[in-house]
C-alpha positions in Angstrom: 146.5 -57.7 252.1 147.4 -54.3 250.4 146.4 -51.4 252.1 145.7 -48.2 250.0 145.9 -44.6 251.4 142.2 -43.4 250.4 142.0 -39.4 249.0 140.1 -38.6 252.0 143.0 -40.1 254.2 145.7 -37.9 252.2 143.6 -34.7 252.6 142.7 -35.7 256.3 146.8 -35.7 256.8 147.3 -33.0 254.8 144.4 -31.1 257.3 146.2 -32.2 260.0 149.8 -30.5 259.1 148.6 -27.4 257.9 145.5 -26.6 260.7 148.0 -25.6 263.3 149.5 -23.3 260.8 146.5 -22.0 259.9 145.4 -21.6 263.7 148.5 -20.0 265.0 148.7 -17.6 262.3 145.1 -16.2 263.2 146.8 -15.0 266.8 149.8 -13.5 265.4 149.8 -10.0 266.6 150.0 -7.0 264.3 153.6 -5.6 264.6 154.2 -2.0 264.3 156.2 -0.7 261.8 158.2 2.7 261.2 156.5 3.9 258.0 158.8 6.9 258.0 161.3 7.1 255.0 164.4 8.5 255.6 165.7 11.4 253.5 168.7 12.3 252.4 171.0 14.9 253.8 170.6 18.8 252.8 173.4 19.0 249.8 174.6 15.5 250.1 171.8 13.6 247.5 171.6 9.8 246.7 172.8 8.7 243.3 172.3 5.6 241.4 171.4 4.4 238.0 168.3 3.8 236.1 168.7 0.4 234.9 166.7 -2.0 232.4 164.6 -4.0 234.7 164.6 -7.0 232.4 167.9 -7.6 232.0 170.1 -5.3 234.3 172.2 -6.5 237.5 172.5 -4.7 240.3 175.6 -5.7 241.4 177.2 -5.8 238.3 176.6 -2.3 238.4 177.9 -1.8 241.5 181.0 -3.8 240.4 181.3 -2.0 237.3 180.9 1.6 239.0 183.6 0.4 242.0 180.7 1.7 244.7 177.0 0.9 246.2 174.7 3.0 244.9 172.4 4.6 246.9 169.4 4.3 244.6 168.1 2.4 241.3 165.3 3.6 239.1 163.4 1.0 236.9 160.6 1.9 234.6 157.6 -0.6 235.1 154.2 -0.9 232.8 151.2 0.4 235.2 149.1 -1.0 235.8 151.6 -3.4 236.9 151.3 -7.0 235.6 152.6 -10.2 236.6 155.4 -10.0 234.0 156.6 -6.9 235.8 155.7 -7.8 239.0 157.9 -10.6 238.5 160.7 -8.5 237.3 160.6 -5.8 239.6 160.5 -8.4 242.6 163.6 -9.9 241.4 165.3 -6.6 241.4 164.2 -5.3 244.6 165.4 -8.4 246.2 168.8 -8.2 244.4 169.0 -4.5 245.6 168.3 -5.3 248.9 171.8 -6.7 249.4 172.8 -3.4 248.5 170.4 -1.6 250.8 169.9 1.2 248.2 165.9 2.8 247.8 164.4 1.6 244.4 162.7 4.3 242.4 160.0 3.0 240.4 158.8 5.0 237.1 155.4 3.8 236.6 154.6 4.1 232.9 150.9 4.1 232.3 149.6 1.5 229.7 146.2 2.4 229.4 144.2 5.5 229.1 144.5 7.7 232.2 140.9 7.9 233.1 141.0 3.9 233.4 143.3 4.1 236.0 141.6 3.2 239.1 141.9 2.6 243.1 141.9 -0.7 242.6 145.4 -0.7 240.2 147.0 1.7 242.7 146.1 -0.6 245.9 147.4 -3.7 244.1 150.8 -2.2 243.4 151.0 -0.6 246.8 150.7 -3.7 248.4 153.2 -5.4 246.4 155.9 -2.9 247.4 154.4 -2.9 251.3 155.3 -6.6 251.2 158.6 -6.4 250.1 159.0 -3.5 252.5 158.0 -5.5 255.1 160.3 -8.1 254.2 163.4 -6.6 253.2 163.2 -3.0 254.5 163.7 -1.7 251.2 162.4 2.1 250.4 160.7 2.8 247.5 159.7 6.2 245.6 156.7 5.9 243.2 157.3 8.1 239.8 154.1 8.2 238.3 153.7 9.2 234.7 157.0 11.1 234.5 157.4 13.9 231.7 153.6 14.2 231.8 154.1 17.5 229.9 156.0 16.5 227.0 154.2 15.5 223.5 156.4 11.8 223.3 154.3 10.1 226.0 150.7 8.6 225.4 149.9 10.0 228.9 151.5 13.4 228.0 149.8 17.0 228.2 146.5 15.8 229.7 146.7 18.2 232.7 143.0 17.4 233.9 143.2 13.7 233.4 147.0 13.4 234.7 146.2 15.0 238.0 143.4 12.9 238.9 145.1 9.5 238.0 148.0 10.7 240.3 145.6 11.7 243.0 143.9 8.2 242.7 147.4 6.6 242.9 148.5 8.5 245.9 145.3 7.4 247.4 145.8 3.9 246.9 149.2 4.2 248.1 148.2 5.8 251.2 146.0 2.9 252.2 148.4 0.0 251.9 151.9 1.5 251.5 152.2 4.8 253.5 156.0 4.4 253.4 156.1 4.4 250.1 156.6 8.1 249.0 155.4 9.8 245.5 157.5 11.5 242.9 156.0 14.5 240.5 158.5 14.8 237.8 157.9 16.8 234.4 160.5 17.8 231.9 162.7 20.7 232.0 160.7 23.2 229.9 162.5 25.0 227.2 161.0 24.1 224.0 157.3 23.4 225.7 154.6 22.4 224.5 157.2 20.2 222.2 155.2 20.2 219.3 156.7 19.1 215.8 155.7 22.3 214.0 158.2 23.9 216.3 160.9 21.7 215.3 160.9 19.4 218.4 161.8 15.6 217.8 159.9 12.4 219.3 156.4 14.0 219.1 153.9 11.3 218.8 151.0 13.5 217.5 148.7 14.1 220.5 145.3 14.6 219.4 144.4 17.7 218.4 141.0 17.7 220.9 143.5 18.0 223.9 141.8 20.2 226.3 144.0 23.2 226.0 142.3 25.4 228.6 143.6 24.2 231.5 147.4 24.4 229.7 147.0 28.1 228.7 148.3 29.8 231.3 148.9 33.5 229.4 145.1 33.4 227.9 146.2 33.9 224.5 143.4 30.9 223.4 145.9 28.5 222.4 148.7 25.8 223.9 152.1 27.6 222.7 155.8 28.9 223.6 155.0 31.1 226.7 152.4 29.0 228.2 153.7 27.6 231.8 155.4 24.0 230.9 154.9 22.9 234.8 152.2 24.6 237.2 148.7 23.0 235.0 150.4 19.6 235.5 151.2 19.7 239.1 148.5 17.2 241.2 148.4 19.3 244.7 150.8 19.7 247.7 148.5 17.1 249.6 149.4 14.2 247.6 153.0 15.0 246.1 156.1 14.1 248.6 159.3 14.4 246.1 159.2 16.9 242.9 161.4 15.6 240.5 162.7 16.8 236.7 164.2 15.6 233.8 167.5 17.0 232.5 169.0 15.1 230.2 172.0 17.0 228.0 171.6 16.7 224.5 173.8 19.4 223.2 174.7 21.4 220.1 172.3 20.6 217.4 171.2 17.8 219.4 174.6 16.2 218.9 174.0 15.4 215.4 176.8 17.6 213.8 179.6 17.8 217.0 180.1 16.6 220.5 180.7 19.8 222.4 181.6 20.0 226.2 179.0 21.7 228.3 179.9 24.7 229.8 177.6 25.9 232.8 174.3 24.7 231.2 173.1 22.4 234.0 172.9 25.5 236.3 171.3 27.4 233.6 168.6 24.6 233.5 168.5 25.2 237.2 167.7 28.9 237.3 165.6 28.3 234.5 167.2 30.4 231.9 168.9 27.9 229.3 166.9 27.3 226.2 164.2 29.8 226.4 165.7 32.7 223.9 165.8 36.3 225.2 163.9 36.0 228.4 163.1 33.5 230.9 160.2 31.3 231.9 159.3 32.7 235.6 160.6 31.2 238.4 163.1 28.5 238.6 161.4 25.0 238.9 163.5 24.2 241.9 162.0 27.5 243.7 158.6 26.4 242.6 158.2 22.9 243.8 161.1 22.1 246.1 162.1 24.9 247.9 158.5 26.3 248.2 156.8 23.2 249.8 160.4 21.9 251.2 160.2 18.7 249.1 163.3 16.7 248.1 163.7 16.9 244.4 165.0 13.9 242.1 167.1 14.8 239.1 166.9 12.5 236.1 169.9 13.0 233.8 172.4 12.0 232.0 174.5 13.4 228.6 174.3 12.9 225.4 177.6 11.3 223.2 177.9 10.8 219.4 180.3 8.7 218.2 179.4 9.3 214.6 180.7 12.5 214.9 183.3 14.8 216.1 184.1 16.6 218.6 185.3 16.2 222.3 185.9 12.7 223.8 183.1 10.8 225.6 184.9 11.0 228.9 185.0 15.0 228.4 181.9 16.0 227.7 180.2 13.1 230.4 182.6 14.2 233.0 181.7 17.9 232.5 178.1 17.2 232.9 178.4 15.0 235.9 180.7 17.4 237.5 177.9 20.0 237.0 175.3 17.9 238.2 177.4 17.2 241.6 178.6 20.3 242.2 174.9 21.9 242.0 174.0 20.0 245.4 175.4 22.7 247.7 173.8 25.6 246.2 170.6 23.3 245.9 170.2 21.6 248.9 166.5 20.0 248.5 168.2 18.1 245.3 167.9 14.4 247.1 168.5 12.5 244.5 170.1 12.0 240.8 169.3 9.1 238.7 171.7 8.9 235.7 170.1 6.9 232.6 172.7 3.9 232.3 170.9 2.1 229.0 172.0 1.9 225.5 169.0 3.1 223.2 167.8 4.6 219.9 167.0 8.5 219.9 165.1 10.4 217.8 166.7 13.4 218.4 170.4 11.9 216.6 168.1 10.7 213.7 167.1 7.5 215.8 170.7 6.3 216.2 171.8 4.5 219.1 172.8 5.8 221.8 174.9 4.9 224.5 174.2 7.0 228.0 176.3 4.7 230.3 178.6 5.6 232.0 179.7 2.0 233.1 180.4 0.7 230.3 183.7 2.1 229.4 186.2 1.2 232.4 188.2 4.7 231.9 184.4 6.4 232.2 183.1 4.2 235.1 186.9 4.8 237.4 186.4 8.9 236.4 182.9 9.0 237.6 183.8 7.2 240.8 186.5 9.2 241.8 184.9 12.2 241.5 181.8 10.6 243.5 184.0 10.3 246.3 185.4 13.9 246.0 181.6 15.2 245.6 179.0 15.5 248.7 177.0 12.9 246.8 175.8 10.2 249.6 176.4 6.8 248.3 174.6 3.5 249.6 173.4 1.9 251.4 170.2 3.3 252.9 168.8 0.6 254.7 170.2 -2.3 256.0 171.6 -4.8 253.3 169.7 -8.2 253.7 171.7 -11.1 253.4 171.9 -12.6 249.8 169.9 -15.6 249.9 171.7 -17.4 246.7 172.5 -21.1 247.5 176.2 -21.5 247.4 178.7 -24.1 247.9 181.5 -24.5 251.0 183.3 -22.1 248.3 181.1 -19.7 248.2 180.5 -20.2 244.4 176.6 -20.2 243.9 175.0 -23.6 244.0 172.9 -25.0 240.6 174.8 -23.2 237.5 173.5 -26.0 235.8 170.9 -26.6 237.9 168.8 -23.7 238.9 167.2 -21.5 236.0 163.9 -20.1 235.1 161.4 -22.6 233.4 159.5 -22.1 230.6 156.7 -24.3 229.0 157.6 -26.7 227.3 160.2 -28.5 229.6 161.1 -26.2 232.4 163.8 -24.3 230.4 165.3 -21.0 230.8 163.6 -18.6 229.9 163.9 -17.2 226.2 165.8 -20.9 225.2 165.1 -22.6 222.6 166.9 -25.6 220.8 170.3 -24.6 219.0 170.2 -24.8 215.0 171.9 -28.0 214.7 169.2 -29.9 217.0 166.5 -27.9 215.8 167.3 -28.9 211.9 167.3 -32.3 213.5 164.0 -32.3 215.4 162.5 -31.0 212.2 164.0 -33.6 209.5 162.6 -36.6 212.2 159.6 -35.3 212.4 158.8 -35.7 208.8 160.7 -38.5 208.3 158.6 -40.0 211.3 154.9 -38.4 209.8 155.7 -40.0 206.2 156.6 -43.4 207.5 153.7 -43.1 209.9 151.1 -42.2 207.9 151.9 -44.3 205.4 152.1 -47.6 207.9 148.6 -46.1 209.1 147.0 -46.1 205.8 147.7 -50.0 205.8 146.5 -50.7 209.2 143.6 -48.4 209.6 142.1 -51.0 212.2 145.0 -50.9 214.4 143.1 -47.6 216.6 140.6 -50.6 217.6 141.2 -50.3 221.6 140.5 -46.9 221.9 136.6 -47.4 221.2 136.4 -50.1 224.0 133.9 -47.8 225.9 133.3 -45.3 228.5 135.9 -45.5 231.2 137.8 -47.8 229.4 141.9 -47.0 229.6 144.0 -47.2 226.3 147.2 -48.4 226.9 148.5 -46.6 224.0 147.9 -43.1 226.0 149.5 -44.6 228.7 153.0 -45.3 226.7 152.8 -42.4 225.4 152.8 -40.6 228.7 155.0 -42.9 230.1 157.8 -41.7 227.4 156.9 -38.4 227.8 157.6 -38.9 231.6 161.1 -40.4 231.0 162.1 -37.7 229.0 160.8 -35.1 231.6 163.1 -37.3 234.8 165.9 -37.5 232.1 166.1 -34.0 231.3 165.8 -33.1 235.2 168.5 -35.0 236.3 170.5 -33.9 233.3 170.1 -30.3 234.6 171.1 -31.3 238.2 174.0 -33.1 236.7 175.1 -29.9 235.2 174.2 -30.8 231.4 171.8 -27.6 231.0 172.7 -27.3 227.2 171.8 -30.6 226.3 168.8 -30.6 228.3 167.6 -27.3 226.7 168.4 -28.7 223.1 166.6 -31.9 224.1 163.6 -31.0 225.6 162.8 -27.8 223.2 162.5 -29.7 220.3 160.0 -32.1 221.7 156.6 -30.3 223.7 156.9 -32.3 226.7 155.2 -30.4 229.1 152.4 -29.2 226.3 152.0 -33.0 225.3 151.8 -34.3 228.9 149.1 -31.6 229.7 147.0 -32.6 226.5 147.2 -35.8 227.5 146.1 -35.2 230.7 142.6 -34.3 229.0 142.4 -37.1 227.1 143.0 -39.9 229.9 140.2 -38.1 232.3 138.0 -37.2 229.2 135.9 -40.3 230.6 135.5 -39.7 234.1 132.8 -38.8 236.4 132.3 -35.5 237.6 132.8 -36.3 240.9 136.0 -37.9 240.8 137.1 -35.4 238.5 136.9 -32.9 241.2 138.2 -35.2 243.6 141.0 -35.7 241.7 142.0 -31.8 241.7 141.5 -32.0 245.6 144.4 -35.1 245.6 146.5 -33.3 243.4 146.8 -29.9 245.5 147.0 -32.2 248.1 150.2 -34.0 246.8 151.6 -30.4 246.0 151.5 -29.1 249.2 153.2 -32.3 250.8 155.7 -32.2 248.4 156.9 -28.6 249.0 156.4 -29.1 253.0 158.2 -32.6 252.4 161.0 -31.2 250.2 161.5 -28.1 252.6 161.8 -30.7 255.7 164.5 -32.8 253.8 166.8 -29.8 253.3 166.9 -29.4 257.0 167.9 -32.4 258.1 172.0 -33.0 257.9 173.9 -33.8 255.0 171.1 -33.1 252.4 172.1 -30.7 250.0 169.2 -29.6 248.3 169.8 -26.2 247.2 169.7 -27.4 243.1 165.8 -27.9 243.6 165.4 -24.9 246.1 165.9 -21.7 243.6 165.7 -20.8 240.1 168.8 -19.1 238.5 167.9 -16.3 235.6 170.9 -17.8 232.9 170.3 -13.8 231.4 171.1 -12.1 235.1 172.7 -14.7 236.9 170.0 -14.0 239.7 168.8 -16.8 242.0 165.2 -16.4 242.8 164.0 -18.0 246.1 161.3 -21.2 245.5 160.8 -21.2 249.5 160.1 -17.5 250.6 159.3 -17.2 254.2 159.8 -21.3 254.3 162.0 -21.0 257.2 159.3 -19.4 259.4 156.8 -22.1 259.0 157.7 -23.8 262.1 157.8 -20.3 264.4 155.2 -20.2 267.1 153.2 -18.6 266.0 153.5 -19.2 262.4 153.2 -16.1 260.4 150.6 -15.8 258.1 152.5 -15.0 255.4 154.4 -18.1 255.8 151.4 -20.2 255.6 150.0 -18.3 252.8 152.5 -19.5 250.5 152.9 -22.8 251.3 148.7 -23.2 251.0 148.9 -20.9 247.6 151.8 -23.2 245.8 153.8 -20.2 246.1 156.9 -22.2 247.5 157.8 -25.5 246.1 160.6 -27.2 244.2 160.5 -26.4 240.5 160.7 -29.9 239.1 156.9 -30.5 240.3 155.6 -27.1 239.3 152.9 -28.4 236.9 151.2 -30.2 239.4 149.9 -26.7 240.3 148.7 -26.5 236.5 146.8 -29.7 237.0 145.2 -28.7 239.7 143.6 -25.4 238.6 142.8 -27.4 235.0 141.1 -29.7 237.0 138.4 -27.6 238.4 137.2 -26.7 234.7 136.7 -30.3 234.1 132.9 -30.6 235.2 132.0 -27.6 233.2 133.7 -28.9 230.0 132.4 -32.0 230.3 128.5 -30.5 230.9 129.1 -28.9 227.5 130.4 -31.7 225.6 128.1 -34.0 227.1 125.3 -32.0 225.7 126.9 -31.6 222.2 128.1 -28.0 222.7 131.9 -29.0 221.8 132.1 -26.3 219.6 131.4 -23.8 222.4 133.8 -25.1 224.5 136.4 -25.0 221.8 135.7 -21.2 220.6 135.8 -20.4 224.5 139.1 -22.1 225.0 140.2 -20.3 221.5 139.3 -17.1 222.9 140.7 -17.4 226.1 144.3 -18.4 224.2 144.0 -15.3 222.0 143.5 -13.4 225.3 146.4 -14.5 226.5 148.5 -13.7 223.9 148.0 -10.2 224.7 146.8 -10.0 228.7 148.8 -11.4 231.4 147.0 -10.9 234.5 148.4 -11.5 237.8 145.8 -13.5 239.5 147.6 -16.5 241.1 150.4 -16.4 243.4 151.4 -19.7 242.4 154.7 -20.7 241.0 153.0 -22.3 238.3 151.2 -19.4 237.2 154.5 -17.6 235.5 155.8 -20.4 234.1 152.3 -22.1 233.0 150.0 -19.1 232.2 146.6 -20.5 232.7 144.7 -18.8 229.6 147.3 -20.2 227.0 147.8 -23.5 228.3 144.0 -24.4 229.2 143.9 -25.0 225.4 146.1 -28.3 225.2 144.1 -29.8 228.1 140.4 -28.6 226.5 141.3 -30.3 223.6 142.3 -33.2 225.1 138.9 -33.6 227.0 137.3 -33.0 223.7 139.2 -35.2 221.5 139.0 -38.2 224.6 135.0 -37.6 224.9 134.9 -38.2 220.9 137.4 -40.4 220.9 135.5 -42.9 219.1 134.7 -40.7 216.0 138.4 -38.9 215.7 139.9 -42.4 215.4 137.5 -43.1 212.6 138.1 -39.7 210.6 142.0 -40.7 211.7 141.6 -43.9 210.1 139.5 -42.6 206.7 141.5 -41.6 203.7 140.6 -37.9 204.1 142.0 -37.8 207.8 145.3 -39.4 206.8 145.6 -36.9 203.9 145.0 -34.1 206.3 147.3 -35.3 208.7 150.2 -35.7 206.6 149.4 -32.4 204.7 149.8 -30.8 208.5 153.1 -32.4 209.4 154.7 -31.4 206.2 153.6 -28.1 206.2 154.5 -27.7 209.5 158.3 -29.0 209.0 158.8 -27.3 205.4 157.8 -23.7 207.0 159.9 -24.2 210.0 162.5 -25.6 208.1 162.6 -22.8 205.8 162.7 -20.5 208.4 165.9 -22.1 209.9 167.3 -22.2 206.8 167.0 -18.6 205.7 168.5 -17.9 208.8 165.2 -16.0 210.0 164.2 -15.3 213.8 161.4 -17.5 214.9 162.2 -18.6 218.3 160.4 -15.2 220.0 157.6 -14.9 218.1 157.0 -18.7 216.3 158.7 -21.4 218.1 159.0 -20.4 222.3 157.6 -18.3 225.1 155.3 -18.9 227.8 152.3 -18.1 226.3 152.1 -21.0 223.7 152.5 -19.0 220.7 151.1 -20.4 217.2 154.1 -21.8 216.3 154.4 -24.0 219.5 150.9 -25.4 219.0 151.3 -26.2 215.7 154.0 -28.3 216.7 152.0 -30.2 219.4 149.4 -31.2 216.5 152.4 -31.8 214.2 154.2 -34.1 216.8 150.7 -35.1 218.4 149.8 -36.5 214.7 153.1 -38.5 214.3 152.7 -39.9 217.7 149.2 -41.3 216.6 150.3 -43.0 213.2 153.3 -44.4 215.0 151.6 -46.0 217.8 148.7 -46.8 215.3 150.7 -48.9 213.0 153.2 -50.4 215.5 151.6 -50.9 218.4 152.3 -55.0 219.5 156.0 -54.5 218.6 155.9 -51.5 221.4 153.9 -53.0 223.6 155.9 -56.1 223.8 159.2 -54.4 224.2 159.4 -50.8 225.8 155.4 -50.8 226.5 156.3 -52.8 229.6 157.6 -50.3 231.1 156.6 -47.5 230.1 153.0 -48.4 230.1 152.7 -48.8 234.0 154.9 -45.8 234.2 152.0 -43.7 232.3 149.5 -45.2 234.6 151.0 -43.1 237.8 152.1 -39.9 236.4 151.9 -37.7 239.6 153.3 -40.7 241.5 156.7 -40.5 238.8 156.5 -36.4 239.1 156.5 -36.7 242.7 159.1 -39.4 243.1 161.7 -38.3 240.6 161.9 -35.5 243.2 163.4 -37.7 245.7 166.2 -39.1 243.3 167.0 -35.6 242.2 167.7 -34.8 246.0 169.8 -37.6 246.1 171.9 -36.8 242.9 172.3 -33.0 244.6 173.6 -34.1 247.8 176.0 -36.7 245.9 177.3 -34.1 243.8 177.4 -31.1 246.4 179.1 -32.9 249.1 
C-alpha cells in the first residue's frame, strides 16, 4: 500500500519545527548596546581609502598598503536600492574582519525634496543590523560637495538642509550609533560656475534660489559670497564636519606636474586660491573648533603622466606629508580619506587620472613608511570579526570553482556570459535547429494534437522539455561543485535554462484550479524552508563538507557571501528573532535551490492572472506584465530580503511566468496558429532574425553582453533568446515526438513531472560530491 504525504502533513511538519523558533523568539529579552561611537584621539586621525563599492576588495588594499586602514569610504546611491544594499553589506562584512570604520558617502539620486523619513529609516535599519551583528561603526556623509556646481543636488541650500535634517532624524530613531557628516568642498573658486572658468559645471537651473546664498547682499550668487555657511544644516544634527581638499595642481595638472609646497596648510587657513584677500575665518575654526566636532578630510593629489615635471612619487608624497603633518596643529581632524580610484576628470581635458597610492608598489611602500612615522592612527577601531569564508584544512578558500554569485539563466556568476566560441556554436546550432524543425513542422502539422486533449490534461512534451532542462541544471551544478566553472558558464550561458523553467512552470499550471495553485505555493514554501534547514543540519554532521553549498564566491572580488547568516543561532535557547526571521523569509538556503523562492512568489499571482484570462482579458494581463518588466529594467526595489530577489528580480521574471500562463490557457488556439502557414513563417523569421542579429554583433566584435545578452533583469536580448529557443524546441518536439518519446522521453518525462523533487534531491547529490572532494 502506497502512502503519500499530503500537503497538509508537510505544512504541519514544517509548523511543528518552526513554531518553537517563533515562540522562543518572542521571549528574547532586548539587550542593551553601547551606542557611543569611538572618537579618534587629538592629532591622531584615522586613515583609509575611498574605494569603488562594486569592485574593491578591502583586504587587497590592506595587503597592497602593508597596513590595516582604520577607515574605508564608499559612494552609495540614496535612497539605497537593493543592488547597493548587496554591495554595501558585502563590503561591510569584508571590512569587519579588519575592524575599520565605514564612511557611507550617500549620493542623492532623486530630487532633494523627494527624500523622506522612510528612506532614512530604511538606511538606518540596514546599518543598525550590521552594527549589531559585526560591531562595525559608520559615518553617514550625505550629499557631499553640496556647495559645488557639478552635482545635481548642488547649490540648493534650503532643500539640502531640510533633507539632511530628515536623514538625521531617521538615523536618530533607527541607528543612534551612526554619526552624520556634513562635508562641502573647499571654497576657492566658489560658486564654481562655467563663466568663471570652472570645470565640471553641469549647468544648474537659473531658478536656483539665490537669496539664501547671497551672503554679501549684492543680489547675486558670485565670488565673495560665503561658500559654506548657507549650507550648514545646524549644530543639532551635524556630528562631524568634512572638507574635500583635492590637489589638482598648476593649471589643473594640464601643463606640468608641480610638487606642492605649503598648499595644504594654506587651504586649512582659508588663504589659498582666493587672490589678494581671504574668504573669512577658516572652515576648521568655524565648524570644527567652534562646535568641538571631529573633521573629515577627503583628499588626494592629481598626477598627469601625459605632461612633464615631477614624478608621481615626488608629487603625491609631498602632498600626503603635508596632510599627515597638519594633524598636530589641527587636533580635531579625525579622519583622512584618500581617493583610491582611477577615473575620468574634466580638469585634465577628460583624461583618466589615477589617484591611487597602492597601484605602484614603490609609492605604496613610501606612504606606508610615512604613515608609520606620522601620528595617524591605523586600524582596527572595533574588534575585528572572524573571517567566515569556508576554508579547507590547508587554509585555502573552499569552493573556488563551486562558490559564486548566481545570475539568472543558470545560477552563473554575475556578469558572466559565454565565451565567443561557445556563443558562436550556440547561435549556429540554434539557427540550424530552427530551419530543420520548422521544415518538419510544415510537413507534420497535426503533431501537436495532445496539447488539446482538454482542460487539466498533461502534455508529455512539456514534461520532456522540463526534464531536459532539469538535467542541464543538475549537470551544470555538479560541474560547478567539481570545479569546472568555466565549462558550466559557457554551456549554461548559451541556453536560457532558468528562464525556460519559469516559462514552462506557467504553461504546466495554466489549467490548475485556483485553490490548487495557492496550495502549490504554500507547499513550495514549506519545501524551501525545510530544504534550507536540512542542508544546515547536514552541515553540522561530522564528516559532511557542505562549504560549497553554504557560500557564494564573487569571481570579481574573491569575497564569499555567507548564505546561512545567523544559522548558528537557530538552535539557541531562546532562539533570536533575527535567526528565525532569516529562515522564514528565505534569507538562508543553498544556492542550488534559490529559484524555488521565485516559484513561491509567482505562485501567489496565479489566481489573479487566471481570473483575467478566463474573462478574456488576456491583453490586460500581458500589458501589465510588460509594464512591470519595463519598470524592472530601471527600478530595483528592495522589497524582499529573500535570496532569490537579487538573483531573479520578480519584476522582470514574472514576464516569462505570465506569458507561460497565457500560452497554456490558450494552448488550443496557439497550437492551431503555429501549425498554420502564417505561424510557421513568422516563427521561422523570428528565429532567423534573432540568430542573424546576435551573429552580426558577435562577428563585428561589438559588446552585447551587458546591454543585450545577460544580466539579472532579463534584458531584451535574453527575452528574445527565450522566444527563439522556445520556437525551436516546439518545432523539434512536434516533428520528432515519437522517436524522442520512445528513447530519451522514458527518462526525461518522469523527471519533468516532478521538478521540485529533482531540485531538492540533487542537493543531496551535491552534498555527497562536495564531501568526497573536500575530504
